[in-house]
N, C-alpha and C positions, 0 to 999 in steps of 0.2 A: 326357666330359660334353658334352651339347649346348649350343651358345651361347644357346639359347633357354630353358635351364633356369632355374627360379626360384632366386634367390640367398638369399632370406630369407623368413621368415613375413610380415614387413611388406610385402615386395614383392607377396605374394599379396593382402594387404588393399588395397594401393594399386591394383593392376590391377583389382580388383573394381569400383572406382569409375570406371574409364576404359573407353571404348568407341570404336568406329569413328565413331559419330555422337553428337550432343548433343541430339537431339530428345526431347521428353517427351510425355506423353499429351495435352497441349494441342493437338497436331496433329489429334486426332480431332474436337475441337470446331470447329476451323477448316475441316476437311474437310466437316463437316456443313453449315456456313454456305456453303461453296462450291457445294453442291448447289442452294441457293436462287439463288445468283449465276448459276450456269449456266443455270438455267431462265429467269431474267429475260433473260439475254444471248441465249438462243435466240429468245425472243419478239421481242426488239429486232432480231435479225438477219433474221428472217422479215419483220418489218414494213419493214425497210429495202429488202429485195429487192422487196417489193410496191410500195413507194413509188417505186422506180426505174422499174418498169413503168408505174405511173400517170403519173409525170412525163413519161416518153417518149411515151406515147399522147396526153397533153394537148398537149405541145409540138409534136409532129410530125404528129399525126393529128386533133387537135381533138376527141378522144374521151375521156370519163371512163370509163376501162376498165383492168382489170388483165390484159388479154390480152397474150400474148407476141408483139407486132408487131415487124417488122424495119424499121430506119431506112431501108433502101434502097427500101422500098415507100412512103415518104412522098410525098404528092401536092404538097408545097410547091415542088418544083423548086429554082430558084436562091434562093428565099426561105429555104431551109434554112440559109444562111450566117448569118442573123441570129438563129437560135434559140440557139446557144451564147452569143452576145453578151447576149441578154436573160437567160439563166440566170445568167451571170456577174455581171450587174448585181444580181440578187437576192442572190447570195452575198456580194458586196461590202457590200451594205446590212446583211445579217445579221451579217457579221463586225464591221462598225463599230459598229452599235447593239445587237448581241446579245453576242457574245463573240469576241474576236480569236483565241481558241484553236481555232476551227473551221477556220482556214486551214491548208493543208498536207495531208499524207496520213495524219496521225494517230499513227503509231508514234513519231516523234521527240517529239511532245508527251507521249506516255505515258512515254517514257524520262525526259523532263525532270521529270515529276510524281513519278516513282519516286525519282530521284536528288536532286532539289532541293525538292520540294514535299511531303515526307512522305506521298507517295502519295495526296494529296487532290485530287480533281477535283470541280468543282461541277456542280449539276443542269443549268445552262445547256448545258454541253458534252454531257451525256447526251441532251438534247432537240435542240439545234441541230445537232450534228455529223451525225446521220443525215439530218435534213431538208436541210441544205446539200448533203450528198453526193448525196442523191436528186435534188435540183435540178441539180447539176453533171453527174452521169452521165446523168440523164434528158434533159437538153438537149444531149447529144452529147459531153460531156467524156470524153476517152480514158482513163478510169481504171477501176480495179477497186473492188468494194464491200468488199474485205477490210480495207483500212486503216481506213476509217471505222468498220466494225463492231468492229474490234479496239479502237479508241479508245472507242467507245460501250460495248462490253462491259466495258472497263476502268473507265469512268466509273461504270457500274452497280455493279461490285464495290467501287469506292472509296466510293460513296454508302452502300451497305449497311454497309460496315465503319465508316464515320463515325458510324453510328447505334448502334454497339456498342462496349463497352469492350475494345479490342484494342490491341496494341502497333503501332508503326510498321512493323515487319517483317511482322506479321500483316496489316496493311492493305495492304501491298505485295503480299503473297501473294494476297489476295482480288482486288485490282485485276488482277493477271496472270491469275488464274483466270477472271475475266470476259472478258479479252482472248482467252485460249485457247478458251473456249467460243464466243466470237463467230466466230473463225476456223474452228472445227470446224463451226459452223452453215452458213457460206457454202460451204465446200468439202468437208465430210465427211472431214476429215483430222485425226483426233485425235492421232495420233503426231507429225505435223509440227507441230501446234499446241503440243504439249508441248515439242518440241525448240526451237521458236521462243522459248518462254518461257525455256528454259535458256540458249540461245545469245545471246539478245538482251535480255530484259526483267528477269529476276530478279537478275542480277549475282551469282549464287551457284548452287551445286548442292548442296542440302541436303535431307534428308527433310522438314523442317518446311515447305518451300515446294513441293517436288516432289510430295508426296503430295496436297495439296489441289488443285493445278493438274491433276494427273492425274485426280482425281475429277471436276473440272469438265469436262474435255475428254471423258471417257467419258460423263458424263451428257448433255452436249450431243450427242454422237454417237448416243446412243440416242433422245433426244427428237426429233431432227430427222427420224427415220424415221416418227414419228407424223404428220408432215405430208407423207409420201410424197416426201421429197426424195431423189433418187437418189444412190447411191454404188456404185462410183466414178462421178465426173461424166463422165469421158472414157475409157471402156473401150478398152484397147489390148492386143491379144494378140500383138503382134509380138515377134520375138527376133533374136538375132544370134549368129553363130559366134564363139567365143573363140579368138583367135590373137594372135601378136605384132603382126601387121599391124593387126588391129582395135584392139589396145591403143594403138598409135601414133596411130590415128585418134581414139580417145577422148581422148587427151591433147591432140591438135591442137584438137579441139572445145573442150576446157577452156581452152586458151590463147586461142583466138579469142573465146570467151565472156568471159573475163577482160578482154581488151582492149575488147570491146564494153561491158562493165560500166564500165570507166574512161571511155570516151567518153560514155556516157549520164549518168554522175554529173557529169562536168565540164560537159556540155551543160545540165543542169538548173540547176546553180549559176551557170553563166555567164549564163543567162537571168535568174536571180534578181538577179544583180549589175546586169544591164542595166536591169531594172525599178527597182531602187533608185536609179538615177541619173536617173530621170524626174522632172521638176518638178511632179508631180501627186500627190495623196494616194493611198495604197496601196489605198483602197477602189475606185478606178477601174482598177487594174491588171488584175483578172480580165476586164474587158470587152475589153481589148486582147488578152489571151490567148484569149478566146472568139472574137474575130474571126479569129485565126489558125486556131483549131480549125474554125470554119465554112468557111474557104477550103480547109483540108486535107480536110474532108469532101466538098467538091465534087470534089476530085481522086481521093480514095479513100474512099468511104463506109464501107467495112469497118473503117477506122481509128477510127471514132467509137465512143463508149460502151464497155462492158466487153468486147465482142468475143469472147465465149466460143465463138461459132460458128466463129471463125477457128482456135481451138485444135482443135476437132473436125475441121475440114478438114485441118489440118496433120498430125494424128495419123492420119488416114485416108488420107493420101497424095493428097488431092484438090486441092492447091494447086500451081500451076505456078511456074517460076522467075521470070518477069516479075511475076506477082502477088505473090510473096513479097517481092521486092526493093522493089516499090512500097509494099507494106504496111509494110515495115521502115522505109523512109525517111520516109514520111508520119507514121506513128505516132510515131517518134522525135522528129520536129520538133514536132508539135502537143502531144505529151505533155510534152516538156521546157518548151516555152513556157507551156503552161497551168499546169503545176506550179510553174514559176518565178514566175508571176504571183500566186501565193498563193491559188489557188482550193482547193476541197475534193475530195479523191479519193485512191484507193489506188495502190500501186505494184506489187503482186504480179502481177495479171493482165496489165498492160502489159509487164512484164519477161518473162513467159512468152510473150506474143505476139511481142515483138521478138526474143527469143532463138530461138523456134521458126521465125520467118521466116528468120533467118540460117541455121539448120540445114537448112531446106527448100531454100534457095538453094544450099547447099553439097552437098546429098545426091548430086547427079549427079557430083561429083568425088571422092567418098569410097568406100571399099569397100562391096560390096553388103550390104544389110541389109533387113529388112522395111520396107515403106512407113511413113513417119512416125517411124522409129527415130531418125534423126539430128535431126529436129525436136525430139523428146522430150528427147534428150540436151542439145541446145543450150538448150532452155527451162530445164531444171533448172540447168544450169551458169551461165547468165546470171543467174538468180535468186540462186543461191548466191554467185556472185562479187560481185554488186552489193550484196547485203544482208550479206555476210560471214558467212553462216550455211550452210555446206556440208551439215551433217547435216539441217537443216530442209529444204533444197532436195531432197536425196536422197529422204527419206521422203515429202515432198510429192508428188514425181513418181510414186513407187510407189503411194501412196494414191489419187492422182487417176486413175491408169490401172488400178489393181488388178493390176498386173503385177510380180511379184517377180523374174522371170527377168532383168530388166534392172538389177538392183541393183548388180552389179559394174561395168558401164559407167557407171552414174550416179555412183557414188562416185568413180570415177577422174576423170570429167570435172569434177564439182563440186569435188573436192579440188584439181585443177589450176587451175581458175578462181579458187578461193580463194587459192592460192599466188600467182598473178599479181597479184591485186588488193591483197593485203596488202604485196607488194613494191613496187608502183607507187604506191599511194595511202595516205596516212596515215589517212584517214577513209572511212567508207562513206556511201552516199547517205542513210542513216538517222541517222548520228551527226554528219554535217557541220553540220547545222542547229543541233544542240545546241552544237557547238564554236564556231560563229559567234556564239553568244550569250555567249561568254566562259567556257564551262564545259568542263573537261577530263574525259573519262571513259576508262576502261580496260576492255576486254572480255576480258582474259586472267584465267582463274580458276586460282588456285594454292592449295595447302595453306599455311596460316599457318605459317611456320617456327618461331614461338614454341610451336606446339602439338606440335612434334616434338623440341624441345631441353629438357634438364633444367637445373636450377639449377647442379648440380655441374660442368657443361660450361663455364660462363662466369664463375662466381664468382671473386672474388679470394681465393686460398687463404692467402696470407701477410697476416695482418690486424694492423694497429696497434690496440692497445687501451689503455684507461686503467684503473687499479685502482679498486676500490670504496672504497679508503681515501683517495683524493685528495679534498681539500677543495674547496669551491665557489670559494674564492679561487684555489686552484691550478688548477682547471679553466679559470677565466677567463683566467689568465695563459698557460696552455698553448694554448688555442684562438686567442688573439690573437698568439702568438709568430710572428715572420716565418718561422721554419723549419717551422712546422706546415703540412703539405701537404694536409690534407683538411678538409672542413667539419664532419664528424661522426665520432664514434668509439664503438664498443661499450664499455660498462662491464662488467668481469668481476670475479668474486670469486676467492678463492684457488683454487678448483677449476676455474677457467676457464669458469664458467657465466655466461651473460649476464643482467645485471640490467636493462639498458636501453641507450639511446643518448643521448649528449649532443652538443649543437651550440650555437653562440652564442645562438640564440633561447631555448633551454631554460634556459641560465644566466641570461639577462635576466629570464625569467619568475620564476625562484626569487628573484632579488634584489628584484623589484618586490613580491612578496608577503611580503617581510620575512625570508626565510631568512638565517641568519647565515653570514657568510663562512667560518667554520671548520667548518660542517656538512659531513659527508662525503657523497660521491656515493651510497654504499651506503644511508645513512639517507634521503637524499632520494628515492631510487628504490624504497625498500621498499614493497611492496604495489602498485606501479604495474603496469598491464597492458602486457605486452610483445608486440609483433608481430614474428614471426620467419619465416624461410623455412627449408625443409628441402632437402637436396641432391637428393632424388629427385623433387621437384616439377617440373611442367612450366611453362615460362615464360609461357604464355598466362594461366594462373591467377595467377601471381605479378604479371604486369603489371596485371591487373585489381585486385589487392589494393593495389598501389602507388598506383594512381589513386584508389581508394576512400578510403584513409587519407591521401592527399596527402603522401607522403614520398618522398624520393629514394633512400634506402638502407635495407637491412634486414640484420641479422645472420643468418647461416646456422648452424644448430645440428644436431648429430647427434640422430636420433630415439632412439638407444639410451641415451646417457648425458647428453643435453642440453648437451653441451659445445660451445663455439664452434669451428667448423671453417672459416668463411669469411664473406665480406661481399659483398653484391651491390647494385647500383644501376642506374639507367637507362643509364649509360654501358656497363656490362657487357652489358646486353641488346642494345645496338647491335652487339656482336660477332657476333651471329647474322646480322644483316643484312649485315655485312661478309663473313661466310662465304658467304652466298648470292650476293653480288656476285662473289666469287672463283670460285665454281662456274660462273657465267655467262661470265666473261671469261678466266680462266686456262686455257690449253691445255696438256695433258699427254699424252705418249705413253708408255705403259707397256711398249711393245716398241720396240726400236730406239734406246733411249737418249735420246729427245726430251723 
């Protein structure tokens, strides 16, 4: 007989109520709401991109225009150094007198709202975050627009959810749906946006959240085409031969990208620590960062603003070694200082640029490949390693370029970079800020062991009981006797069926209401409601029931004859955790006698 065969009719009934997932039809309602969230996030994303152009043209050209002008063509000359300073002053004022939550690159703030703030973001953030980011990037800040629009989209989703009767988990889902829609709007990468939600923002992988987020990303992906936004943003048709030598080079790029990720993360938070030691209010910090950005812009103008043209040049093979190294060094310095100063801006585009610059600089020393291939690989690996999101980075690179032929090298490099960073650093650039505020978070998703273990696996099978003929006086004496080893005991009749559970509080209650000391436990428990457990129940449901009725122990009875067969409490449930710890730490060799 197969080990999977059904043992009893009751097992068939029990399995009918169990499934791979716990999602109910409510997910359809949340998915419908996510359509509205996505549409609003798309409009906000497009507005932010236009505001960045407007701010750039006003700051560097003195023109009220939405034209796509290049900073390098600005007529300001040396006066360009003061533009980021002025922009940073505006951001400092907005943060101090508007909302401090606009400081930073957005994703840590979204994580904090999800984990600690019941996924509630206020309207100020939805308005001030894109405005501050437009000012920061438009005045030369070396940031991307994706972080701010992720935060803005999340704020929109949260605001819509706050107007509706939803649970905290549903509000979280709508917040993340808005964030995914925002990222899709900027880059046209719905799959990467969904993966970012799973790897970084949801802190779960369940249909109840995955489905609405997917709906939002797809809707945003469709709606952005109504505005003639291109996808892929950076078409790349290159390829590479697959060989062991190439594999070694992919892994090498992953290792170097992981090390670069570590350097960049430490550089950012080193700058932040330095700013915190300054004897001035944090409102003025962005101005200092802006001065560094302005000086860096004189050295290498291409390091300013979002720099998408740099990505196109790298992937097209049009950037030389000297230019790539200069861009990498200047971008890393001004980005780290500006971000550490608490201004407003994103991290995705800068990571792509710095990683791509490293790949471009190394391409002459690596095996032959299509122009731009090594830059693409280093872009994705640096992003994946720094954000600790290797799948997001892999799909992001594929969707940005429209090239699925580089999927194998991408996952090899991103996986390697991820391995390097998780071994070298305890936190990512996105979670370090949350940790510095005193909050611990874990990004490892595992199946709840309680959902896989049954009551019969952990229950106490040899149960001490008391008879229903015992008197109230006898029960009091028994429970207070020094040799009594437990706080509660099942009361059973002559057929070993459970009538209830006694403990010192229950004896006191009976005495206070005037029950006679000679009354038997059977008479006292007659007609009372009994909460029991069954041996084939799963522990997750049992734990919920113990919490709801606020008891520490339950008798376990047979479904067939209702007789007592065990006793279970919180201490027994902890055996499951002990088993999981043993699986993690105990090493066993089934061959060789180890």
